[in-house]
N, C-alpha and C positions, 0 to 999 in steps of 0.2 A: 247246806247253803251253796248257791251257785253265784259265781262272780263272772260278769261279762265285761268285755272291754272292746273298744274300737274307736273309730273316728267319726265325727259328724261333719259333713261337708255340705253346706247349703249355699247355692249361688242363684241369684235371680228368682227367688221364691217369694210368694205372698203368704204370710201367716196371719190369719184373721180369727179373732175371737177365741184365743187359745189359752189364756191364763185363767186360773180359778179364783173366784172371789174369796176374800178374807183368808188367803193362804199365801205361802211363799212359792207356790207352784206357778212359775212364770211361763210366759209363752214359749221361751227357750230357756232351758235350765241345764246347767252343768253342775253335778255334785260328785266330788271325788273322781273326776275324770282327769287322771294324771299320767296315764301310760302312753297316750297317742296324741297326735296333732288334730285339732279341729278348727274349722273356719266357717264363719257366717258372713257372707258378702253380697252386696247388691240386692238386698232383700227389702221388702216392705212388711213391717211387723206392726200390727195395729189393732185397735179396738178390742182390748181385753178388759176383764173385770178385776184383774190383779196386776202383778208386775210384768214388765216387758221382757227383760233378760236377767237371769241370775247365774252367777258363777261362784261356787264355794268349794274350797279345798281342791282346786283344779289347776292344771298347768297346760301350757302350750296351746293357747287359744288365740285366734285372731278374729276380731269383730270389725269389719271394714265396709265403708261405703253403703251403710244401710239407712233407711228412713224408718223411724220408730215413733208412733204417736198414739195418743188416747189410751193411757193406762192409769192405774190407781194403786196406791198413792206414791209408788216409786217406779221410775222408768227403767233404770239399769242398776243392779246391785252386784258389786264385785268384791268379794271378801275372801281372804286367805288364798290368794292366787299368786302364781309365779309364771314368768315368761308369757305375759298376756299383752296383746296389743288391741287398743280400742281407738281407731282412727277414722277420720272423715265421715263420721256418722252425724245425722241430724235427729235430735229428739225433741218432740213437740207435744204440748197439751197433756200434761200429767195432772190429774185431778184428785181431790180428796175422796175417801170412801164415805158414802152417805150413811147417816145414822150411826157413825162410830162414836162411842162415848169417850170424851177426853181428847187430848191432843195426840195425833197419830204421828208416826215416823213417816216423813214424806220428802220428796225431792226428785231431782233429775237423775244424775249419775253419781252413785256413791262408790268410792274407791277405798277399800281397806279401812273403813272408819266406824264401823258399828259392830263391836267396839273396834278400836285401833288394833288391827290384826297383822299377822306375819305375812307380808307381801314383798316380793322382790322382782326386779326386772319387769316393771310395768312401763308400757309406752302408751301415752294418751296424747294424740296430736290432731289438730285441725278439725275439731268437732264443733257443733253448734247445739246449744240447748236453749229453748225458749218456751215461755208459757207454762212454767212449773211452779209448785209451791215451795217455800222455805229457801232452797238453794239450788242453783243449776248444777253444781258439782261439789263434792268433797274430794280434795286432791292433796297430794304431798308436794312439799317444797323440794328444793335441791340445794346442794352445797353452794355457798356464795361464789360467784364468778364462774361456775360451771355451766356455760350456756350451750354446751353440747348435750346436756341432759334433755331427754324426751319424756321424762316422767309425767310432766304436764306442761305442754307447750303449744302456743298458737291456737288456743281454744277460745270460743266466744260464748258468753252467757248473757241473755237479755230477757226482759219482761218477766221477772221473778217477783212474786209477792205472796205474803202470808200474814194477815193481820198486822199487828204492830211489832212483831218479833222477827219474822223472817223477811226474806226478799233480797238475797245475795246472789250475784252472778256466780260466785264461787267462794267456798270456805277452804283455805289452803293452810295446812298444818305441818309442823316439822316432821320430817321423815325419820323414824327411829333407827333406820339403817345407816343414816349419815351421822358420823360421830363428831363432825366438825362443830366448833362453837358458834358458827355463823351459818344461818340458812336463809334462803332467798326465794321469793316468788317473782316470776318474770313472764313476759310475753303472753299476756292475756288481754282480752277486750271484754269489758262489761258495760252495757248501756241499758237505760230505761229500767233500772231495778229499784224496787221500793225501799231498799236499805242501801247496800253498797254494791258497786260493780264487782268487787272482790274484797275479801278481808282475810288477812293472813296472820299467823302466829298461833294464838289460841292455846296450844298445849305446851307443857313444860319441856324444856330441851335446851336450845341455844340461848346464849345471852345477847346475841345480836341478830337482828332481823332486817333484811334488805328488801326493798321494793323497787324493781327496775323494769323499764320497758313495758309498763302497763298503760292501757288506754281506758279511761273512764269517761263516759258520755252520758250526761243527763241522769245520773244516779242521785238519790236523795242525799246520801252521805258520802258520795264519791268513792274513792278507793281507800281502804283502811288497812292498818297494820299495827300490831302490838305484840307484847310478850306476856306469857303467863308463867310465873314461877315465884318461889317464896323469897328469893334474895333481892339484892339491889344491884344497880349498875347496868341494867339492860339498856340496849341502844337500838333505835329504829332509824335506818338510813334510807333515804329516798333519792333515786337517781334516774334521770332520763325518762320521765313519764309524761303523758299527756292527759290533762284533766279538762273536760269541757262541761260548763255548767248547764247550758240549755241547748236543746235541739229544736228544730222546727216542728216536730211532732208534738201534738197536744198531750197533756198528762191525763186527760179525761178518757174514760172508757167510751166506746161507741154506744150512743144511745143513753148515756148517763144524764140524769136530770140535774145533778149538781156537780161542780168541779171545784176542788180545793187546791189552791196554790200552795206549794210546799217550799219552804226554805231549803236550799241545797248548798252543799259544800264540795270542794274538790278532793280533799283528803281528810280522813278522820283517824284518830288513834286513841286507844285506851292506855297508851304508854306501857307501864308495867303493872300487871294485875297479880293479886296474891293467889289466884286459883285459876284453873282451866275454865274456858268457856265451853258451851255445848256445841258440838258439831251437828247434833240432831235435836229436835224438840224433846 
């Protein structure tokens, strides 16, 4: 058996029609790339029949300033990674696989969530995800009050929809590497999403969940937060957020024959649940 190693450096490159249908062979794929540094920057990555970018069991990767669009059914999937930065990228138009029987795993940017995997030193900042199914992001929270954390900060998710179940700008769950009894989601903007601009908590861990410096605009269920664990005494604390009920943009799709008005809320919570919620369908 021969093992090869090296670095992948792509800058200002167009990658077109390069992912394979019904596989995990993404247009750009890192698997067990742990020995060297790699960087994908200023690239246009688009129009594939599978995933856009995949990184698994890999380290020391930077994905910066790229435009990624028209993949199925996942845009970017990052699992079991360390020392990875995903910043200032735009991901658009992720669609479902045609003729797939049953509910598929789908969404924009998945970070260490399928299943919840061993990830450390993740930086995810200043990204935009729009026009994807289920959720714009799955991402990890930070310790309460640690606003220097860049694990997931200053990102935007909008125009996310999937039937009656999905449609979240982001699903933010407790970081298993943080041992504090309080975790927090903060500094995110979600707008025009069919469910929530962002929803946090979901998995067992902390007994207190904080929602701070979040902006939710014209989402059906606003911004949401709750806890999932078997005990009692959980607390959700909401501070310094902005919730806007309606925007000037109509809820109807372009060319739609009928438009249904939806009742909307600024904030929603499940309070304390007895079991974990799904991060994926």
